C-alpha positions in Angstrom: 9.0 29.4 -30.4 8.9 31.8 -27.5 5.1 31.3 -27.1 5.3 27.5 -26.7 7.3 27.5 -23.4 4.9 30.1 -22.0 1.9 27.9 -22.9 3.5 24.9 -21.4 4.1 26.7 -18.1 0.5 27.9 -17.9 -0.7 24.4 -18.6 1.4 23.0 -15.8 0.3 25.8 -13.4 -3.4 25.0 -14.0 -2.7 21.2 -13.7 -1.0 21.5 -10.3 -4.1 22.5 -8.2 -6.1 19.6 -9.5 -3.2 17.2 -8.5 -2.8 18.6 -5.0 -6.5 18.5 -4.1 -6.6 14.6 -3.9 -3.3 14.8 -1.9 -5.0 17.2 0.5 -7.9 14.9 0.9 -5.6 11.9 1.5 -3.6 13.9 4.0 -6.8 14.8 5.9 -7.9 11.2 6.0 -4.4 10.1 7.2 -4.6 12.7 10.0 -8.1 11.6 11.0 -7.0 8.0 11.0 -3.9 8.8 13.1 -6.0 10.7 15.6 -8.5 7.9 15.9 -5.7 5.4 16.4 -4.1 7.6 19.2 -7.5 8.0 20.9 -8.1 4.2 20.7 -4.7 3.5 22.3 -5.5 6.0 25.1 -8.9 4.4 25.8 -7.6 0.9 25.7 -4.7 1.7 28.0 -7.1 3.3 30.5 -9.4 0.2 30.4 -6.3 -2.0 30.9 -5.1 0.1 33.8 -8.4 0.0 35.6 -8.8 -3.8 35.0 -5.3 -4.5 36.1 -5.7 -2.4 39.3 -8.8 -4.5 40.2 -6.9 -7.8 40.2 -3.4 -6.7 41.2 -3.5 -3.4 43.1 -0.3 -1.5 43.2 1.1 0.6 46.0 4.4 2.3 46.5 5.3 -0.3 49.1 4.2 -3.7 47.7 2.2 -5.6 45.1 -0.4 -8.1 46.0 -2.3 -10.5 43.8 -5.9 -11.3 44.6 -9.4 -9.9 44.4 -10.1 -6.6 46.2 -12.9 -6.9 48.6 -14.4 -4.0 50.4 -14.9 -4.4 54.1 -17.9 -2.7 55.8 -19.2 -3.0 59.3 -22.5 -4.9 60.0 -23.7 -2.1 62.2 -25.3 1.2 61.3 -23.5 4.3 62.4 -20.0 5.3 63.1 -17.5 2.9 64.7 -15.7 4.9 67.4 -13.8 2.1 69.2 -12.6 -1.4 68.5 -12.0 -3.7 71.5 -9.2 -5.7 69.9 -5.6 -5.0 69.0 -3.5 -6.1 66.0 -2.8 -9.9 65.8 -5.2 -10.9 68.6 -7.7 -13.7 68.0 -11.4 -12.8 68.1 -13.9 -15.5 69.1 -17.0 -15.3 67.4 
């Protein structure tokens, strides 16, 4: 009778590593899936931020809605002086 409990404990000890190996593989898959999900959320939020800033630029002073259009002079070189002031009409 004393040999039977010892045999049962050795059977259980050898059975445990085979049971934990699938658990380790499942845990590794879960970690990989979670990491992929976090990376996807980061990439999507970056794309959303860049797209949203294109249509509704944000500053610390105000929000505006409209397309952002770059303004460039029609002359080559450096503009050193502008002959009009703010809120003056320009004929043209």
